[in-house]
Structures are given as C-alpha cells and as structure tokens.
LOKE-998232 format. One line per 10 residues: their letters; for each residue x, y, z of C-alpha. Coordinates in pm, 1 decimal, m for minus. Layout:
A> X Y Z ~ ...
***
This chain:
MEKLTVLIPT> m2259.6 3545.7 906.7 ~ m2224.2 3136.4 880.8 ~ m2122.6 2992.4 1227.3 ~ m1829.8 2802.3 1260.4 ~ m1671.0 2522.6 1450.7 ~ m1338.0 2483.7 1507.0 ~ m1233.6 2084.1 1565.4 ~ m918.4 1990.5 1723.6 ~ m821.5 1659.4 1808.8 ~ m620.1 1591.2 2153.6
YNNESIIRNC> m398.7 1346.8 2339.8 ~ m151.9 1529.9 2620.2 ~ m49.3 1851.1 2422.7 ~ m30.7 2122.8 2691.9 ~ 292.8 2218.0 2548.3 ~ 173.6 2327.4 2232.1 ~ m242.5 2360.4 2244.6 ~ m226.5 2692.1 2382.3 ~ m107.7 2867.9 2049.3 ~ m384.7 2696.6 1859.1
LESVKWADEI> m639.9 2801.6 2091.7 ~ m520.7 3113.9 2089.1 ~ m548.5 3143.6 1695.3 ~ m912.7 3009.2 1696.7 ~ m1058.2 3159.5 1974.7 ~ m1259.1 3346.4 1755.7 ~ m1511.3 3075.7 1615.8 ~ m1819.1 3006.2 1744.7 ~ m1753.1 2681.0 1878.8 ~ m1447.1 2479.5 1993.9
LVCDSYSTDR> m1453.7 2123.9 2008.4 ~ m1170.8 1914.0 2144.9 ~ m1202.0 1559.4 2083.3 ~ m1004.9 1415.4 2326.8 ~ m847.5 1073.1 2383.1 ~ m791.5 1070.9 2749.0 ~ m543.4 1299.0 2820.5 ~ m352.9 1265.7 3120.6 ~ m164.7 1627.1 3127.7 ~ m338.8 1987.0 3142.9
TLEIAREFGA> m467.7 1975.3 2788.5 ~ m841.6 1998.2 2875.8 ~ m757.5 2238.9 3144.7 ~ m586.4 2464.2 2893.4 ~ m861.0 2380.1 2642.8 ~ m1150.8 2510.2 2920.5 ~ m976.8 2833.6 2994.3 ~ m1138.6 2846.4 2622.5 ~ m1434.1 2779.7 2658.0 ~ m1398.7 2441.4 2446.7
RILQHEYIGP> m1661.9 2172.1 2483.9 ~ m1502.7 1843.5 2539.4 ~ m1577.4 1513.5 2431.6 ~ m1369.5 1214.0 2504.6 ~ m1285.8 889.0 2283.7 ~ m1080.7 634.1 2267.2 ~ m870.0 675.9 1954.9 ~ m929.3 448.7 1674.7 ~ m705.7 644.7 1362.3 ~ m692.6 956.7 1272.9
AKQKNWVIPQ> m1010.6 912.8 1035.7 ~ m1224.9 716.8 1230.9 ~ m1148.8 954.3 1516.8 ~ m1213.3 1236.9 1311.6 ~ m1533.6 1080.3 1136.7 ~ m1631.6 1024.6 1476.9 ~ m1653.9 1363.1 1589.5 ~ m1782.1 1538.2 1304.7 ~ m2150.7 1454.4 1350.1 ~ m2136.1 1620.1 1683.6
CKYEWVLSID> m1997.8 1973.8 1584.0 ~ m2285.4 2210.9 1628.7 ~ m2251.2 2415.3 1330.9 ~ m2252.2 2339.2 944.0 ~ m1937.1 2460.3 879.1 ~ m1602.5 2290.7 1042.2 ~ m1278.3 2393.2 1057.4 ~ m1033.4 2090.7 1183.4 ~ m670.2 2190.2 1293.0 ~ m441.0 1988.6 1479.4
TDECLEGKLK> m233.7 2107.2 1843.5 ~ 69.4 2154.9 1657.8 ~ m91.4 2404.8 1387.1 ~ m246.8 2808.7 1384.2 ~ m364.8 3010.9 1170.1 ~ m201.1 3323.0 1000.3 ~ m409.5 3614.8 1079.1 ~ m532.2 3662.3 738.8 ~ m622.8 3336.1 704.9 ~ m874.8 3413.7 970.2
EAIQEFLSAP> m1001.1 3682.0 768.9 ~ m1030.9 3517.7 473.3 ~ m1231.0 3237.2 646.9 ~ m1463.5 3488.4 786.1 ~ m1554.8 3688.8 463.2 ~ m1622.2 3344.9 286.7 ~ m1810.7 3239.2 605.1 ~ m2019.6 3609.3 530.1 ~ m2175.1 3444.1 199.8 ~ m2068.7 3117.2 105.7
SQHIDACCMP> m2154.1 2954.5 m222.0 ~ m2395.6 2682.4 m208.8 ~ m2216.8 2510.3 m452.0 ~ m1892.7 2498.2 m276.3 ~ m1876.9 2215.4 31.5 ~ m1469.8 2285.6 126.0 ~ m1225.4 2505.4 125.7 ~ m839.1 2408.7 142.2 ~ m553.9 2637.6 223.6 ~ m169.2 2629.0 220.7
RKNIILDQWL> 14.3 2506.3 517.5 ~ 330.0 2669.7 633.3 ~ 583.0 2363.5 747.2 ~ 815.0 2524.1 1022.6 ~ 1112.1 2263.0 1058.1 ~ 1350.3 2367.6 1338.8 ~ 1239.4 2699.7 1359.2 ~ 1255.6 2798.6 984.0 ~ 994.0 2736.1 714.8 ~ 1073.2 2541.5 452.5
TVLCLWPDYT> 978.7 2573.2 110.7 ~ 1177.9 2315.3 m62.9 ~ 1150.5 1913.1 m28.6 ~ 745.9 1911.6 m117.1 ~ 682.3 2107.7 175.6 ~ 522.5 2458.0 32.2 ~ 218.0 2486.8 m49.6 ~ 152.3 2181.7 94.4 ~ m227.4 2197.6 1.4 ~ m478.9 2069.5 294.1
TRLFRRDIGR> m861.8 2094.0 306.5 ~ m970.2 2180.7 621.4 ~ m1285.3 2382.9 614.7 ~ m1578.9 2172.9 513.7 ~ m1963.6 2116.0 566.0 ~ m2079.6 1898.4 872.5 ~ m2310.3 1711.4 698.5 ~ m2093.9 1639.0 358.9 ~ m1734.7 1615.0 440.9 ~ m1576.9 1294.8 595.3
YENKEVHEDI> m1237.9 1156.0 574.9 ~ m1104.9 939.0 325.5 ~ m1093.8 548.0 520.0 ~ m706.4 592.1 527.9 ~ m489.5 496.7 797.4 ~ m248.1 752.7 766.8 ~ m204.0 1098.9 520.4 ~ m601.0 1104.3 547.4 ~ m788.8 1402.8 333.0 ~ m1130.4 1555.0 347.5
HVPGSVKTFQ> m1362.5 1429.6 99.7 ~ m1638.3 1599.4 m45.1 ~ m1898.3 1567.5 m375.5 ~ m1908.3 1941.8 m443.3 ~ m1626.8 2196.4 m543.0 ~ m1319.7 2297.6 m348.4 ~ m1224.2 2678.0 m285.2 ~ m868.7 2733.4 m219.8 ~ m767.6 3019.4 m21.1 ~ m430.8 3180.3 m29.0
HAIIHHGTPS> m330.2 3222.8 298.1 ~ m207.0 2954.4 499.2 ~ m192.9 2717.7 850.7 ~ 101.8 2729.5 994.0 ~ 244.0 2392.3 1134.8 ~ 495.1 2369.9 1401.8 ~ 539.0 2010.9 1305.6 ~ 910.0 1939.4 1370.6 ~ 1036.4 2143.3 1717.2 ~ 1297.5 1910.4 1766.9
LSKQIGYLDR> 1466.6 1649.7 1602.3 ~ 1364.8 1385.0 1896.4 ~ 1039.1 1471.7 1812.6 ~ 1007.6 1387.3 1459.5 ~ 1241.2 1058.4 1503.8 ~ 966.8 951.3 1754.0 ~ 719.4 981.5 1511.7 ~ 898.3 692.2 1255.3 ~ 767.4 361.2 1490.1 ~ 376.1 451.5 1482.0
YTRYQADEFV> 346.0 653.1 1133.6 ~ 539.2 378.4 943.4 ~ 303.9 134.9 1108.1 ~ m1.3 309.5 993.1 ~ 189.5 320.1 662.7 ~ 181.9 m67.8 610.9 ~ m154.8 m97.3 738.1 ~ m292.6 127.4 476.1 ~ m15.7 m87.5 233.6 ~ m237.0 m392.8 361.7
KQGRRFSWQR> m597.3 m232.6 329.1 ~ m451.0 m127.7 m54.7 ~ m363.5 m519.1 m129.9 ~ m18.8 m430.7 m140.2 ~ 283.0 m725.2 m41.8 ~ 601.6 m699.6 48.5 ~ 920.3 m641.0 m216.8 ~ 1226.4 m704.3 m179.9 ~ 1303.7 m484.7 m476.7 ~ 1097.4 m207.8 m362.3
FLLRPPAAFL> 1236.0 m250.5 5.0 ~ 1546.4 m206.5 m128.2 ~ 1507.3 46.2 m393.5 ~ 1272.1 228.6 m252.2 ~ 1448.6 429.6 80.2 ~ 1797.8 565.0 m138.1 ~ 1529.4 644.2 m430.3 ~ 1337.1 858.4 m175.9 ~ 1685.2 1044.8 m38.8 ~ 1796.6 1121.5 m373.7
YYFFWKKGFT> 1417.4 1247.0 m471.4 ~ 1359.5 1463.2 m209.2 ~ 1733.3 1587.4 m124.7 ~ 1841.1 1666.8 m490.8 ~ 1487.4 1687.4 m740.5 ~ 1326.6 1865.0 m468.9 ~ 1599.9 2083.6 m370.3 ~ 1686.1 1967.1 m18.6 ~ 2037.9 2059.8 m29.4 ~ 1929.6 2414.6 m40.4
AGFRGFFLAA> 1766.1 2399.4 309.8 ~ 2141.3 2305.3 504.3 ~ 2090.3 2085.9 793.5 ~ 1733.3 2063.8 793.9 ~ 1694.7 1948.2 428.2 ~ 1938.6 1658.3 473.5 ~ 1798.1 1538.5 778.8 ~ 1427.5 1557.0 620.5 ~ 1540.6 1341.2 268.9 ~ 1729.9 1116.6 533.6
HFAIYSFYTH> 1390.6 1064.7 761.6 ~ 1184.7 1026.4 449.1 ~ 1438.1 776.9 326.3 ~ 1429.8 584.9 684.8 ~ 1038.5 628.6 673.9 ~ 996.8 393.0 387.3 ~ 1231.1 148.2 524.0 ~ 1082.0 104.5 819.3 ~ 713.2 138.2 653.0 ~ 812.3 m184.4 399.2
AKLWEIEWQT> 1007.9 m360.4 708.7 ~ 690.1 m382.4 892.4 ~ 483.9 m479.5 610.5 ~ 737.7 m786.9 613.3 ~ 643.8 m806.5 971.2 ~ 242.9 m784.9 963.6 ~ 301.2 m1093.3 652.7 ~ 539.0 m1281.1 901.7 ~ 313.4 m1216.9 1183.5 ~ 13.5 m1342.3 1007.6
GKRH> 171.0 m1634.6 873.3 ~ 200.4 m1526.6 502.1 ~ 569.0 m1521.5 522.7 ~ 805.4 m1770.9 629.9
***
C-alpha cells in the first residue's frame, strides 16, 4: 500500500481540531502547517503524533503550496480543521492506495456541509465535489485568493463517500467570515482584471438571493435556507463594495 500524508492547515483551532485528527489518525503522517497559533492547537496536534511546521499565513493557496513539497509521502490528503472523513471514505482511500493507477493524479470526493447541525443538500451544497487526495509532486492549488482547488495534469478519480464539513456551527462564525473572504474575493477580481460596475453592484446581490432561495430550493431548508441565501447576497454586496474601495484607495476611482 502507498503511504499517505494528511496535510492540515491550522490557526487557533483548539475547539475543533480534535474531531478532524481523530478521523485521520490512521494516516502514515499527519503534517500540520500552522500560522503561529496561540491556543492549544499544537498541543492537541502533538497528542496525535503530528509533525508541525509553522509559516506566516500568505493566503490559502500559497500557504498550502508552500508546505506540499515538505510532505513526506507521495500521496497527500488535504483537509481543514472543521472537516472530518466519513468512515467509508477512509476505507475507499485505503483501498485506492493499495494499488493506485499510474494514470490517476488525484481523487475528488463529495462534501457534506453541516449547517447549524443539519446536513443541507440544497443551495448547491451537495454533492459539492472537492479534490483533496493528490500526488505530492504533481498537485498544486490554483493561484487564487479564495475558493482554490487542486490542479493536476492527469486523470481525477471520484469517490462516492464524503468529507463532512462543519463549516457553520453558529451564525456568528458564518457572519465572521464575511469581512475576510469578501476581501479575498475582491482581490481575486482585481487579479482577473475586473473593475467595479454599478450594474453588478446593484443587481448581483438580489439576483444571488433569488437564485439560491428559489432556484436552488433554499426555501425547503427553512430558516437555514433563508439565512444562507441572504448570506450569499450580502457576500456579493460586500465583495463589490470592497472592489470599489480598492479602486478608490489605489486612485483608480474618485
């Protein structure tokens, strides 16, 4: 069987990392890439025998691409601290690593998004495929400021069993993402050469709400569906507002 490194980026995750580590403790190596945590994150990681590297956070893609070459084994599984593996996904990964095809460079799997303790399958939240298992010397994250994914030159295998993502344990945490991630998204727009547009600024937020709440059946998920549809609309509003701010700060807009 091919050996496996599990890669986990961390920063002050003492309240959630144990569940993640429990689900991957069978791996041959657990490598934690930490952005100088000040809580018990690293203490907990050491309980599971993790190897720890610390590096100043430089964005999600750049951070992971910095540490990937330092993984000990050829096959790498990247997972976040608010995620864990289904038991059957562990078995599927082990079965694959027992005899991986030389033509496959990566594997993707669906992700179950748990919103306020409930798994939602509407609002584009299922199956939410994500590429996480890849060859160390081939796979790299796209050079994006947000919503980055692994790029490989060869074929990608799809697993049927899922990563479980506890991304919204509370409204406060979800709302807290807005400032940071909308700035990342605005920076990505700048990188792509996109400019602020009053038309997009005024139309995209309400269109996002209507799309997710009605077309993607958010209304079937009760309060959770309404909240997330509104959240996506606000995300769009703040992103375009920050794009305006970037242009104003750089003298491109008055």
